[in-house]
TORTIRO-399338 format. One record per atom (N, C-alpha, C, O): x, y, z; residue number from 1; residue in three letters. Coordinates in nm, 3 decimals. Layout:
> east,north,up,i,aa
> X,Y,Z,NUM,ALA .
...
# end
This chain:
> east,north,up,i,aa
> 1.762,-10.045,2.306,1,MET .
> 1.885,-10.089,2.379,1,MET .
> 2.003,-10.003,2.331,1,MET .
> 2.079,-9.953,2.415,1,MET .
> 2.020,-9.983,2.203,2,ILE .
> 2.133,-9.904,2.149,2,ILE .
> 2.123,-9.762,2.193,2,ILE .
> 2.226,-9.703,2.228,2,ILE .
> 2.006,-9.702,2.194,3,ALA .
> 1.996,-9.567,2.240,3,ALA .
> 2.029,-9.556,2.386,3,ALA .
> 2.091,-9.458,2.428,3,ALA .
> 1.988,-9.655,2.466,4,ALA .
> 2.028,-9.650,2.610,4,ALA .
> 2.176,-9.662,2.627,4,ALA .
> 2.234,-9.593,2.711,4,ALA .
> 2.241,-9.750,2.548,5,MET .
> 2.390,-9.763,2.551,5,MET .
> 2.455,-9.635,2.515,5,MET .
> 2.552,-9.596,2.579,5,MET .
> 2.406,-9.565,2.411,6,ASP .
> 2.456,-9.434,2.377,6,ASP .
> 2.457,-9.337,2.488,6,ASP .
> 2.557,-9.269,2.512,6,ASP .
> 2.336,-9.328,2.563,7,GLU .
> 2.326,-9.238,2.676,7,GLU .
> 2.430,-9.278,2.786,7,GLU .
> 2.489,-9.190,2.848,7,GLU .
> 2.452,-9.406,2.811,8,ILE .
> 2.547,-9.447,2.910,8,ILE .
> 2.684,-9.403,2.869,8,ILE .
> 2.756,-9.346,2.951,8,ILE .
> 2.725,-9.426,2.745,9,PHE .
> 2.863,-9.389,2.700,9,PHE .
> 2.882,-9.238,2.705,9,PHE .
> 2.988,-9.191,2.746,9,PHE .
> 2.776,-9.156,2.664,10,LYS .
> 2.784,-9.017,2.672,10,LYS .
> 2.801,-8.966,2.818,10,LYS .
> 2.875,-8.871,2.845,10,LYS .
> 2.731,-9.032,2.907,11,ALA .
> 2.740,-8.992,3.051,11,ALA .
> 2.880,-9.027,3.104,11,ALA .
> 2.938,-8.949,3.179,11,ALA .
> 2.934,-9.143,3.064,12,LEU .
> 3.066,-9.188,3.108,12,LEU .
> 3.178,-9.110,3.047,12,LEU .
> 3.289,-9.111,3.102,12,LEU .
> 3.155,-9.040,2.933,13,ALA .
> 3.259,-8.968,2.867,13,ALA .
> 3.313,-8.850,2.940,13,ALA .
> 3.424,-8.805,2.910,13,ALA .
> 3.238,-8.797,3.037,14,ASP .
> 3.283,-8.678,3.106,14,ASP .
> 3.355,-8.712,3.236,14,ASP .
> 3.302,-8.787,3.318,14,ASP .
> 3.474,-8.659,3.256,15,PRO .
> 3.551,-8.695,3.377,15,PRO .
> 3.486,-8.651,3.505,15,PRO .
> 3.506,-8.713,3.609,15,PRO .
> 3.410,-8.545,3.500,16,SER .
> 3.343,-8.498,3.622,16,SER .
> 3.235,-8.597,3.663,16,SER .
> 3.218,-8.626,3.782,16,SER .
> 3.161,-8.651,3.566,17,ARG .
> 3.061,-8.756,3.602,17,ARG .
> 3.121,-8.882,3.645,17,ARG .
> 3.066,-8.947,3.733,17,ARG .
> 3.237,-8.923,3.588,18,ARG .
> 3.311,-9.036,3.631,18,ARG .
> 3.360,-9.019,3.780,18,ARG .
> 3.365,-9.114,3.859,18,ARG .
> 3.395,-8.893,3.811,19,ALA .
> 3.438,-8.864,3.953,19,ALA .
> 3.320,-8.879,4.046,19,ALA .
> 3.336,-8.930,4.156,19,ALA .
> 3.203,-8.836,4.007,20,LEU .
> 3.086,-8.855,4.087,20,LEU .
> 3.054,-9.004,4.110,20,LEU .
> 3.024,-9.047,4.222,20,LEU .
> 3.061,-9.081,4.000,21,LEU .
> 3.041,-9.223,4.014,21,LEU .
> 3.140,-9.285,4.104,21,LEU .
> 3.103,-9.373,4.182,21,LEU .
> 3.266,-9.244,4.100,22,ASP .
> 3.368,-9.296,4.191,22,ASP .
> 3.335,-9.259,4.338,22,ASP .
> 3.358,-9.339,4.428,22,ASP .
> 3.282,-9.142,4.362,23,LYS .
> 3.247,-9.105,4.496,23,LYS .
> 3.130,-9.189,4.545,23,LYS .
> 3.124,-9.222,4.664,23,LYS .
> 3.039,-9.224,4.461,24,LEU .
> 2.924,-9.308,4.498,24,LEU .
> 2.971,-9.452,4.516,24,LEU .
> 2.922,-9.525,4.602,24,LEU .
> 3.066,-9.488,4.436,25,HIS .
> 3.121,-9.628,4.453,25,HIS .
> 3.189,-9.640,4.588,25,HIS .
> 3.176,-9.743,4.654,25,HIS .
> 3.259,-9.537,4.631,26,ALA .
> 3.330,-9.538,4.757,26,ALA .
> 3.235,-9.536,4.875,26,ALA .
> 3.259,-9.599,4.978,26,ALA .
> 3.122,-9.460,4.858,27,ARG .
> 3.020,-9.452,4.961,27,ARG .
> 2.886,-9.423,4.896,27,ARG .
> 2.858,-9.311,4.853,27,ARG .
> 2.805,-9.527,4.890,28,ASN .
> 2.673,-9.513,4.823,28,ASN .
> 2.578,-9.440,4.914,28,ASN .
> 2.595,-9.438,5.036,28,ASN .
> 2.471,-9.378,4.851,29,GLY .
> 2.373,-9.314,4.926,29,GLY .
> 2.411,-9.173,4.979,29,GLY .
> 2.377,-9.140,5.093,29,GLY .
> 2.480,-9.094,4.901,30,GLN .
> 2.524,-8.964,4.948,30,GLN .
> 2.422,-8.854,4.905,30,GLN .
> 2.349,-8.869,4.808,30,GLN .
> 2.422,-8.746,4.981,31,THR .
> 2.342,-8.630,4.952,31,THR .
> 2.421,-8.541,4.853,31,THR .
> 2.541,-8.560,4.832,31,THR .
> 2.352,-8.445,4.794,32,LEU .
> 2.421,-8.349,4.707,32,LEU .
> 2.533,-8.277,4.778,32,LEU .
> 2.640,-8.257,4.721,32,LEU .
> 2.509,-8.237,4.902,33,ASN .
> 2.610,-8.165,4.973,33,ASN .
> 2.739,-8.250,4.987,33,ASN .
> 2.850,-8.203,4.966,33,ASN .
> 2.717,-8.378,5.023,34,HIS .
> 2.837,-8.472,5.035,34,HIS .
> 2.912,-8.490,4.907,34,HIS .
> 3.034,-8.497,4.903,34,HIS .
> 2.832,-8.498,4.801,35,LEU .
> 2.893,-8.524,4.663,35,LEU .
> 2.969,-8.396,4.622,35,LEU .
> 3.067,-8.408,4.549,35,LEU .
> 2.930,-8.277,4.664,36,CYS .
> 2.992,-8.152,4.626,36,CYS .
> 3.126,-8.136,4.699,36,CYS .
> 3.216,-8.069,4.650,36,CYS .
> 3.139,-8.199,4.820,37,ASP .
> 3.266,-8.186,4.895,37,ASP .
> 3.383,-8.228,4.815,37,ASP .
> 3.380,-8.332,4.748,37,ASP .
> 3.493,-8.146,4.820,38,ASN .
> 3.614,-8.178,4.756,38,ASN .
> 3.609,-8.181,4.606,38,ASN .
> 3.701,-8.235,4.545,38,ASN .
> 3.510,-8.129,4.542,39,LEU .
> 3.505,-8.122,4.399,39,LEU .
> 3.518,-7.976,4.352,39,LEU .
> 3.466,-7.884,4.416,39,LEU .
> 3.588,-7.956,4.240,40,ALA .
> 3.599,-7.821,4.192,40,ALA .
> 3.479,-7.784,4.099,40,ALA .
> 3.499,-7.736,3.987,40,ALA .
> 3.365,-7.805,4.145,41,MET .
> 3.239,-7.774,4.071,41,MET .
> 3.143,-7.704,4.167,41,MET .
> 3.145,-7.722,4.289,41,MET .
> 3.061,-7.624,4.105,42,THR .
> 2.951,-7.563,4.176,42,THR .
> 2.842,-7.660,4.210,42,THR .
> 2.834,-7.766,4.148,42,THR .
> 2.762,-7.629,4.304,43,ARG .
> 2.647,-7.715,4.335,43,ARG .
> 2.556,-7.737,4.213,43,ARG .
> 2.506,-7.846,4.187,43,ARG .
> 2.538,-7.627,4.139,44,GLN .
> 2.454,-7.633,4.018,44,GLN .
> 2.514,-7.726,3.917,44,GLN .
> 2.441,-7.804,3.856,44,GLN .
> 2.645,-7.724,3.895,45,ALA .
> 2.711,-7.815,3.800,45,ALA .
> 2.698,-7.964,3.842,45,ALA .
> 2.675,-8.053,3.759,45,ALA .
> 2.713,-7.986,3.973,46,VAL .
> 2.700,-8.120,4.027,46,VAL .
> 2.558,-8.171,3.998,46,VAL .
> 2.541,-8.285,3.954,46,VAL .
> 2.455,-8.087,4.023,47,THR .
> 2.317,-8.116,4.002,47,THR .
> 2.292,-8.154,3.856,47,THR .
> 2.224,-8.253,3.828,47,THR .
> 2.348,-8.075,3.763,48,LYS .
> 2.335,-8.103,3.623,48,LYS .
> 2.398,-8.239,3.586,48,LYS .
> 2.337,-8.317,3.513,48,LYS .
> 2.520,-8.267,3.637,49,HIS .
> 2.582,-8.396,3.612,49,HIS .
> 2.500,-8.512,3.668,49,HIS .
> 2.487,-8.616,3.604,49,HIS .
> 2.447,-8.494,3.784,50,LEU .
> 2.366,-8.599,3.846,50,LEU .
> 2.244,-8.630,3.761,50,LEU .
> 2.204,-8.746,3.746,50,LEU .
> 2.185,-8.525,3.706,51,ALA .
> 2.067,-8.543,3.620,51,ALA .
> 2.100,-8.626,3.496,51,ALA .
> 2.021,-8.709,3.451,51,ALA .
> 2.221,-8.600,3.440,52,ILE .
> 2.260,-8.672,3.315,52,ILE .
> 2.290,-8.819,3.355,52,ILE .
> 2.254,-8.910,3.280,52,ILE .
> 2.353,-8.844,3.468,53,LEU .
> 2.381,-8.979,3.519,53,LEU .
> 2.250,-9.054,3.547,53,LEU .
> 2.238,-9.173,3.516,53,LEU .
> 2.152,-8.984,3.605,54,GLU .
> 2.022,-9.046,3.629,54,GLU .
> 1.948,-9.076,3.505,54,GLU .
> 1.881,-9.180,3.498,54,GLU .
> 1.955,-8.988,3.402,55,ALA .
> 1.888,-9.016,3.276,55,ALA .
> 1.947,-9.135,3.201,55,ALA .
> 1.881,-9.205,3.124,55,ALA .
> 2.076,-9.152,3.230,56,ALA .
> 2.148,-9.276,3.169,56,ALA .
> 2.130,-9.399,3.256,56,ALA .
> 2.183,-9.506,3.226,56,ALA .
> 2.056,-9.383,3.364,57,ASN .
> 2.024,-9.495,3.451,57,ASN .
> 2.151,-9.543,3.527,57,ASN .
> 2.152,-9.657,3.574,57,ASN .
> 2.256,-9.462,3.539,58,LEU .
> 2.376,-9.499,3.609,58,LEU .
> 2.360,-9.473,3.760,58,LEU .
> 2.431,-9.532,3.842,58,LEU .
> 2.266,-9.384,3.796,59,ILE .
> 2.246,-9.365,3.942,59,ILE .
> 2.093,-9.354,3.960,59,ILE .
> 2.020,-9.328,3.865,59,ILE .
> 2.049,-9.373,4.083,60,ALA .
> 1.912,-9.354,4.122,60,ALA .
> 1.909,-9.264,4.238,60,ALA .
> 1.999,-9.270,4.322,60,ALA .
> 1.810,-9.178,4.248,61,SER .
> 1.790,-9.089,4.360,61,SER .
> 1.663,-9.116,4.434,61,SER .
> 1.557,-9.138,4.375,61,SER .
> 1.674,-9.115,4.566,62,ILE .
> 1.564,-9.145,4.644,62,ILE .
> 1.545,-9.033,4.753,62,ILE .
> 1.639,-9.002,4.826,62,ILE .
> 1.422,-8.975,4.762,63,LYS .
> 1.399,-8.865,4.856,63,LYS .
> 1.389,-8.932,4.994,63,LYS .
> 1.315,-9.028,5.016,63,LYS .
> 1.470,-8.875,5.086,64,HIS .
> 1.469,-8.923,5.223,64,HIS .
> 1.458,-8.804,5.313,64,HIS .
> 1.555,-8.735,5.343,64,HIS .
> 1.331,-8.780,5.355,65,GLY .
> 1.295,-8.664,5.436,65,GLY .
> 1.320,-8.540,5.348,65,GLY .
> 1.265,-8.537,5.237,65,GLY .
> 1.395,-8.444,5.386,66,ARG .
> 1.420,-8.326,5.314,66,ARG .
> 1.539,-8.337,5.216,66,ARG .
> 1.566,-8.246,5.137,66,ARG .
> 1.605,-8.445,5.223,67,GLU .
> 1.727,-8.468,5.139,67,GLU .
> 1.701,-8.573,5.033,67,GLU .
> 1.608,-8.653,5.045,67,GLU .
> 1.780,-8.573,4.929,68,ARG .
> 1.774,-8.669,4.825,68,ARG .
> 1.906,-8.749,4.827,68,ARG .
> 2.015,-8.693,4.812,68,ARG .
> 1.892,-8.880,4.844,69,LEU .
> 2.014,-8.967,4.847,69,LEU .
> 2.036,-9.023,4.710,69,LEU .
> 1.942,-9.066,4.642,69,LEU .
> 2.168,-9.024,4.669,70,HIS .
> 2.203,-9.072,4.536,70,HIS .
> 2.274,-9.209,4.547,70,HIS .
> 2.365,-9.227,4.627,70,HIS .
> 2.232,-9.303,4.467,71,TYR .
> 2.289,-9.439,4.470,71,TYR .
> 2.338,-9.482,4.335,71,TYR .
> 2.274,-9.455,4.233,71,TYR .
> 2.450,-9.549,4.331,72,LEU .
> 2.507,-9.604,4.213,72,LEU .
> 2.422,-9.722,4.162,72,LEU .
> 2.379,-9.807,4.239,72,LEU .
> 2.401,-9.723,4.033,73,ASN .
> 2.331,-9.841,3.973,73,ASN .
> 2.432,-9.916,3.890,73,ASN .
> 2.467,-9.870,3.781,73,ASN .
> 2.480,-10.030,3.936,74,PRO .
> 2.592,-10.101,3.872,74,PRO .
> 2.547,-10.178,3.746,74,PRO .
> 2.632,-10.224,3.670,74,PRO .
> 2.416,-10.194,3.722,75,VAL .
> 2.369,-10.285,3.615,75,VAL .
> 2.415,-10.232,3.477,75,VAL .
> 2.471,-10.310,3.400,75,VAL .
> 2.395,-10.100,3.443,76,PRO .
> 2.440,-10.058,3.305,76,PRO .
> 2.595,-10.077,3.280,76,PRO .
> 2.638,-10.105,3.168,76,PRO .
> 2.675,-10.061,3.386,77,ILE .
> 2.821,-10.078,3.368,77,ILE .
> 2.851,-10.231,3.350,77,ILE .
> 2.937,-10.273,3.273,77,ILE .
> 2.773,-10.310,3.427,78,HIS .
> 2.788,-10.458,3.401,78,HIS .
> 2.749,-10.496,3.259,78,HIS .
> 2.815,-10.580,3.197,78,HIS .
> 2.644,-10.436,3.208,79,GLN .
> 2.604,-10.461,3.074,79,GLN .
> 2.711,-10.420,2.973,79,GLN .
> 2.733,-10.491,2.875,79,GLN .
> 2.775,-10.310,2.997,80,ILE .
> 2.885,-10.262,2.910,80,ILE .
> 3.000,-10.371,2.918,80,ILE .
> 3.058,-10.408,2.815,80,ILE .
> 3.027,-10.416,3.030,81,SER .
> 3.128,-10.518,3.048,81,SER .
> 3.100,-10.639,2.968,81,SER .
> 3.184,-10.689,2.893,81,SER .
> 2.976,-10.687,2.985,82,GLU .
> 2.924,-10.813,2.913,82,GLU .
> 2.931,-10.786,2.758,82,GLU .
> 2.982,-10.869,2.682,82,GLU .
> 2.882,-10.673,2.718,83,ARG .
> 2.869,-10.653,2.572,83,ARG .
> 2.993,-10.608,2.504,83,ARG .
> 3.016,-10.646,2.389,83,ARG .
> 3.076,-10.528,2.569,84,TRP .
> 3.187,-10.464,2.491,84,TRP .
> 3.325,-10.512,2.540,84,TRP .
> 3.422,-10.504,2.465,84,TRP .
> 3.335,-10.562,2.661,85,ILE .
> 3.471,-10.596,2.707,85,ILE .
> 3.492,-10.748,2.706,85,ILE .
> 3.590,-10.796,2.649,85,ILE .
> 3.401,-10.822,2.767,86,LYS .
> 3.419,-10.968,2.775,86,LYS .
> 3.433,-11.038,2.643,86,LYS .
> 3.513,-11.130,2.631,86,LYS .
> 3.357,-10.995,2.541,87,LYS .
> 3.362,-11.064,2.419,87,LYS .
> 3.499,-11.048,2.350,87,LYS .
> 3.543,-11.137,2.278,87,LYS .
> 3.563,-10.939,2.372,88,PHE .
> 3.699,-10.920,2.321,88,PHE .
> 3.807,-10.991,2.407,88,PHE .
> 3.909,-11.039,2.357,88,PHE .
> 3.780,-10.995,2.533,89,GLU .
> 3.870,-11.068,2.624,89,GLU .
> 3.871,-11.216,2.597,89,GLU .
> 3.977,-11.280,2.603,89,GLU .
> 3.753,-11.273,2.566,90,HIS .
> 3.743,-11.416,2.546,90,HIS .
> 3.839,-11.466,2.435,90,HIS .
> 3.908,-11.567,2.453,90,HIS .
> 3.843,-11.397,2.325,91,GLY .
> 3.931,-11.439,2.214,91,GLY .
> 4.077,-11.426,2.250,91,GLY .
> 4.157,-11.511,2.211,91,GLY .
> 4.112,-11.323,2.322,92,ARG .
> 4.254,-11.313,2.363,92,ARG .
> 4.297,-11.419,2.457,92,ARG .
> 4.409,-11.470,2.448,92,ARG .
> 4.207,-11.455,2.551,93,LEU .
> 4.244,-11.557,2.645,93,LEU .
> 4.247,-11.696,2.582,93,LEU .
> 4.327,-11.781,2.621,93,LEU .
> 4.160,-11.718,2.486,94,ALA .
> 4.157,-11.843,2.416,94,ALA .
> 4.286,-11.860,2.330,94,ALA .
> 4.340,-11.970,2.321,94,ALA .
> 4.333,-11.749,2.268,95,ALA .
> 4.455,-11.757,2.197,95,ALA .
> 4.573,-11.777,2.282,95,ALA .
> 4.666,-11.843,2.238,95,ALA .
> 4.578,-11.725,2.403,96,LEU .
> 4.687,-11.748,2.491,96,LEU .
> 4.693,-11.891,2.546,96,LEU .
> 4.801,-11.947,2.567,96,LEU .
> 4.575,-11.947,2.568,97,SER .
> 4.562,-12.082,2.611,97,SER .
> 4.608,-12.175,2.499,97,SER .
> 4.678,-12.273,2.526,97,SER .
> 4.573,-12.147,2.377,98,GLU .
> 4.610,-12.234,2.265,98,GLU .
> 4.768,-12.226,2.244,98,GLU .
> 4.832,-12.327,2.214,98,GLU .
> 4.824,-12.109,2.259,99,LEU .
> 4.970,-12.091,2.251,99,LEU .
> 5.039,-12.168,2.355,99,LEU .
> 5.139,-12.234,2.326,99,LEU .
> 4.990,-12.164,2.478,100,ARG .
> 5.053,-12.240,2.585,100,ARG .
> 5.049,-12.390,2.554,100,ARG .
> 5.149,-12.459,2.572,100,ARG .
> 4.934,-12.441,2.509,101,SER .
> 4.916,-12.577,2.472,101,SER .
> 5.017,-12.621,2.365,101,SER .
> 5.078,-12.728,2.375,101,SER .
> 5.033,-12.538,2.265,102,GLN .
> 5.126,-12.571,2.153,102,GLN .
> 5.268,-12.574,2.209,102,GLN .
> 5.343,-12.668,2.181,102,GLN .
> 5.305,-12.477,2.285,103,LEU .
> 5.443,-12.476,2.339,103,LEU .
> 5.474,-12.598,2.425,103,LEU .
> 5.583,-12.656,2.420,103,LEU .
> 5.373,-12.634,2.503,104,GLU .
> 5.394,-12.753,2.589,104,GLU .
> 5.399,-12.885,2.506,104,GLU .
> 5.472,-12.977,2.542,104,GLU .
> 5.324,-12.891,2.402,105,ARG .
> 5.321,-13.011,2.314,105,ARG .
> 5.457,-13.023,2.241,105,ARG .
> 5.508,-13.133,2.225,105,ARG .
> 5.514,-12.913,2.198,106,HIS .
> 5.634,-12.916,2.122,106,HIS .
> 5.763,-12.906,2.211,106,HIS .
> 5.876,-12.911,2.160,106,HIS .
> 5.743,-12.893,2.339,107,GLY .
> 5.850,-12.886,2.429,107,GLY .
> 5.930,-12.758,2.417,107,GLY .
> 6.046,-12.755,2.457,107,GLY .
> 5.870,-12.647,2.362,108,ASP .
> 5.935,-12.525,2.343,108,ASP .
> 5.922,-12.432,2.468,108,ASP .
> 5.992,-12.331,2.479,108,ASP .
> 5.837,-12.468,2.554,109,GLY .
> 5.817,-12.378,2.671,109,GLY .
> 5.803,-12.457,2.798,109,GLY .
> 5.774,-12.576,2.795,109,GLY .
> 5.825,-12.391,2.913,110,PRO .
> 5.810,-12.457,3.036,110,PRO .
> 5.667,-12.492,3.067,110,PRO .
> 5.577,-12.421,3.024,110,PRO .
> 5.642,-12.601,3.140,111,SER .
> 5.507,-12.641,3.168,111,SER .
> 5.455,-12.562,3.285,111,SER .
> 5.340,-12.585,3.323,111,SER .
> 5.527,-12.473,3.344,112,HIS .
> 5.488,-12.395,3.458,112,HIS .
> 5.472,-12.249,3.422,112,HIS .
> 5.508,-12.162,3.501,112,HIS .
> 5.419,-12.218,3.305,113,ILE .
> 5.413,-12.078,3.254,113,ILE .
> 5.330,-11.993,3.350,113,ILE .
> 5.368,-11.879,3.377,113,ILE .
> 5.222,-12.043,3.401,114,HIS .
> 5.134,-11.952,3.483,114,HIS .
> 5.159,-11.978,3.637,114,HIS .
> 5.082,-11.931,3.721,114,HIS .
> 5.259,-12.049,3.669,115,GLU .
> 5.287,-12.072,3.816,115,GLU .
> 5.373,-11.957,3.869,115,GLU .
> 5.448,-11.892,3.797,115,GLU .
> 5.356,-11.936,3.995,116,ALA .
> 5.432,-11.829,4.067,116,ALA .
> 5.576,-11.881,4.079,116,ALA .
> 5.598,-12.002,4.093,116,ALA .
> 5.674,-11.790,4.073,117,PRO .
> 5.810,-11.836,4.094,117,PRO .
> 5.832,-11.882,4.240,117,PRO .
> 5.765,-11.833,4.330,117,PRO .
> 5.926,-11.979,4.263,118,PRO .
> 5.942,-12.026,4.400,118,PRO .
> 5.999,-11.914,4.487,118,PRO .
> 6.077,-11.830,4.442,118,PRO .
> 5.958,-11.915,4.612,119,SER .
> 6.005,-11.811,4.706,119,SER .
> 6.146,-11.844,4.747,119,SER .
> 6.184,-11.960,4.758,119,SER .
> 6.223,-11.739,4.770,120,ARG .
> 6.364,-11.749,4.807,120,ARG .
> 6.378,-11.712,4.954,120,ARG .
> 6.315,-11.619,5.004,120,ARG .
> 6.464,-11.789,5.022,121,THR .
> 6.489,-11.759,5.158,121,THR .
> 6.631,-11.689,5.170,121,THR .
> 6.708,-11.688,5.074,121,THR .
> 6.661,-11.633,5.287,122,LYS .
> 6.793,-11.570,5.303,122,LYS .
> 6.902,-11.672,5.273,122,LYS .
> 7.004,-11.638,5.213,122,LYS .
> 6.884,-11.792,5.313,123,LYS .
> 6.986,-11.896,5.291,123,LYS .
> 7.012,-11.920,5.145,123,LYS .
> 7.127,-11.942,5.106,123,LYS .
> 6.904,-11.917,5.058,124,ASP .
> 6.913,-11.934,4.916,124,ASP .
> 6.988,-11.814,4.854,124,ASP .
> 7.067,-11.832,4.762,124,ASP .
> 6.965,-11.698,4.903,125,ALA .
> 7.033,-11.573,4.846,125,ALA .
> 7.181,-11.569,4.876,125,ALA .
> 7.256,-11.506,4.800,125,ALA .
> 7.228,-11.631,4.983,126,ALA .
> 7.365,-11.625,5.022,126,ALA .
> 7.459,-11.702,4.935,126,ALA .
> 7.579,-11.703,4.960,126,ALA .
# end
């Protein structure tokens, strides 16, 4: 599992590969020719980057007739989110919730901390 995560992070470290993932996110199932459009890379460089992304399991390629279609695999990115992002986010959100509770108990803060401000009309502004 750790070796697989290392491959994913290595693949994501390159901005060109992230650009390819963004293109697949915008429109999944693209050919090599479509992926090369509007990129400042040669076809050979794109092919190399796609091979690294596929080895990291971030994309999957399926042969369709004479062409190969490339698809985004969101599972590894979701695993990164679960393993590396959410666990840090949970503590921060719990701390903010506790702070709000303490402020409300002591009367030091408004009870509408997370509420949207009231909308103003032209009549209110005048």
